[in-house]
C-alpha positions as CSV (number, residue, x, y, z in Angstrom):
1,X,4.3,-1.7,-19.9
2,X,6.6,0.8,-18.2
3,X,8.0,4.0,-19.7
4,X,11.5,5.3,-19.3
5,X,10.4,8.1,-17.1
6,X,8.9,5.7,-14.6
7,X,11.3,2.8,-15.0
8,X,14.9,4.2,-15.4
9,X,17.2,2.0,-17.5
10,X,19.8,-0.1,-15.8
11,X,17.9,-0.3,-12.4
12,X,17.6,-3.7,-10.8
13,X,14.3,-3.6,-9.0
14,X,13.7,-5.7,-5.9
15,X,10.1,-6.9,-5.3
16,X,8.2,-7.1,-2.1
17,X,7.1,-10.4,-0.6
18,X,4.2,-12.2,-2.4
19,X,2.8,-12.8,1.2
20,X,1.8,-9.1,1.1
21,X,-1.1,-10.1,-1.1
22,X,-2.6,-11.9,1.9
23,X,-2.2,-8.7,4.0
24,X,-4.0,-6.7,1.3
25,X,-6.7,-9.3,0.9
26,X,-7.5,-9.3,4.7
27,X,-7.7,-5.5,4.6
28,X,-10.0,-5.7,1.5
29,X,-12.2,-8.3,3.2
30,X,-12.7,-6.4,6.4
31,X,-13.3,-3.1,4.6
32,X,-15.7,-4.6,2.1
33,X,-17.7,-6.5,4.8
34,X,-18.1,-3.4,6.9
35,X,-19.1,-1.2,4.0
36,X,-21.7,-3.7,2.6
37,X,-23.1,-4.2,6.1
38,X,-23.6,-0.5,6.6
39,X,-25.1,0.0,3.2
40,X,-27.4,-3.0,3.7
41,X,-29.0,-1.4,6.8
42,X,-31.6,0.5,4.8
43,X,-32.7,-2.9,3.3
44,X,-33.3,-4.2,6.8
45,X,-35.3,-1.1,7.7
46,X,-37.3,-1.3,4.5
47,X,-38.1,-5.0,5.1
48,X,-38.8,-5.1,8.8
49,X,-39.7,-1.6,9.9
50,X,-42.0,-0.7,7.1
51,X,-40.1,2.3,5.9
52,X,-41.1,3.8,2.6
53,X,-37.8,5.3,1.8
54,X,-35.4,4.3,0.3
55,X,-37.2,2.4,-2.4
56,X,-36.5,-1.4,-2.3
57,X,-34.6,-1.3,-5.6
58,X,-32.3,1.4,-4.3
59,X,-31.7,-0.4,-1.0
60,X,-30.6,-3.5,-3.0
61,X,-28.7,-1.8,-5.8
62,X,-26.3,0.3,-3.7
63,X,-24.8,-2.6,-1.8
64,X,-24.8,-4.6,-5.0
65,X,-22.8,-1.9,-6.9
66,X,-20.4,-1.6,-3.9
67,X,-19.9,-5.4,-4.1
68,X,-19.1,-5.3,-7.8
69,X,-16.5,-2.5,-7.3
70,X,-15.0,-4.5,-4.3
71,X,-14.7,-7.6,-6.5
72,X,-12.9,-5.5,-9.2
73,X,-10.5,-4.4,-6.4
74,X,-10.0,-8.0,-5.4
75,X,-8.9,-8.9,-8.9
76,X,-6.4,-6.0,-8.9
77,X,-4.8,-6.6,-5.6
78,X,-2.3,-9.3,-6.7
79,X,-1.2,-7.2,-9.7
80,X,-0.8,-4.1,-7.5
81,X,1.5,-6.0,-5.1
82,X,3.6,-7.3,-8.0
83,X,4.0,-3.7,-9.3
84,X,5.6,-2.6,-6.0
85,X,9.4,-2.5,-6.2
86,X,12.4,-0.7,-4.8
87,X,16.0,-0.2,-5.8
88,X,19.0,1.1,-3.7
89,X,21.3,3.4,-5.7
90,X,24.4,5.2,-4.6
91,X,22.7,8.5,-3.7
92,X,19.0,7.6,-3.4
93,X,16.3,5.0,-2.9
94,X,13.8,4.4,-5.7
95,X,10.3,3.1,-4.9
96,X,7.8,2.3,-7.6
97,X,4.2,1.2,-7.6
98,X,1.1,1.3,-9.7
99,X,-0.6,-0.5,-12.6
100,X,-2.7,2.1,-14.3
101,X,-1.2,5.2,-12.7
102,X,2.4,4.3,-12.3
103,X,4.7,6.2,-9.9
104,X,8.4,6.2,-9.1
105,X,9.4,8.0,-6.0
106,X,13.1,9.0,-5.5
107,X,14.2,9.5,-1.9
108,X,17.7,11.0,-1.6
109,X,19.6,9.6,1.3
110,X,20.7,13.1,2.4
111,X,17.0,14.2,2.8
112,X,16.0,11.3,5.1
113,X,15.5,12.3,8.7
114,X,14.5,8.9,10.1
115,X,13.5,5.5,9.1
116,X,10.6,3.7,10.8
117,X,9.7,0.0,10.7
118,X,6.0,-0.7,11.4
119,X,4.3,-4.1,11.8
120,X,0.5,-4.7,12.0
121,X,-1.1,-7.9,13.3
122,X,-1.5,-9.6,9.9
123,X,2.0,-8.6,8.8
124,X,3.4,-9.9,12.1
125,X,1.7,-13.3,11.6
126,X,3.2,-13.5,8.0
127,X,6.7,-12.2,9.0
128,X,6.4,-9.0,7.1
129,X,6.9,-5.3,7.9
130,X,6.5,-1.8,6.4
131,X,9.5,0.5,6.1
132,X,8.6,4.2,6.4
133,X,10.9,7.0,5.3
134,X,10.5,10.4,6.7
135,X,12.3,13.2,4.8
136,X,13.2,16.8,5.6
137,X,10.1,18.0,3.7
138,X,7.2,18.1,6.2
139,X,4.6,16.6,3.9
140,X,6.8,14.1,2.1
141,X,6.9,10.5,3.3
142,X,7.6,7.3,1.5
143,X,6.7,3.8,2.6
144,X,7.6,0.4,1.4
145,X,5.2,-2.3,2.5
146,X,5.4,-6.1,2.4
147,X,9.1,-6.6,3.2
148,X,10.2,-9.7,5.1
149,X,11.2,-8.6,8.6
150,X,14.9,-9.4,8.1
151,X,15.0,-7.3,4.9
152,X,13.1,-4.5,6.7
153,X,15.7,-4.5,9.5
154,X,18.6,-4.6,7.0
155,X,17.1,-1.8,5.0
156,X,16.4,0.4,8.1
157,X,20.0,0.1,9.2
158,X,21.4,0.6,5.6
159,X,19.3,3.6,4.9
160,X,20.0,5.2,8.3
161,X,23.7,4.8,7.8
162,X,23.6,6.2,4.3
163,X,21.4,9.1,5.5
164,X,23.8,10.0,8.3
165,X,26.8,9.8,6.0
166,X,25.1,12.1,3.5
167,X,24.1,14.6,6.2
168,X,27.6,14.7,7.6
169,X,28.9,15.6,4.2
170,X,26.8,18.8,4.0
């Protein structure tokens, strides 16, 4: 359930591609496998090298707990992707995300310095991209992942044109 502060009335939200779930799942799988492998190393040393520390129960429990947390993240990924949305208004771009901790980011067109489109290997294989917005504030950046490449290119051109028009009016 969204609140009025997070979800302004009258805004028509556009969603990111459902294929973005696959990108997030690949990232999840690689990260989880690497973390469990690193945390399982003490178990190998306890078993084969005759180490006395860490205790066997601890060497088993830590990777097990990490795996439980990773499985919880796995359940949340599709919901997190469905929660990502964006809306183009006359003066700004709205980006929303979050399930438990919801967030709406407002990026005024006049504050945008440049718009970047990035594509990773998994995104490229699925025909997706990420649009990154860099603003006049040094530490403020916004990104919109999981867009089809055609929509990413359209949004880049649209936002660049609107940003230039707003800057020219200053």
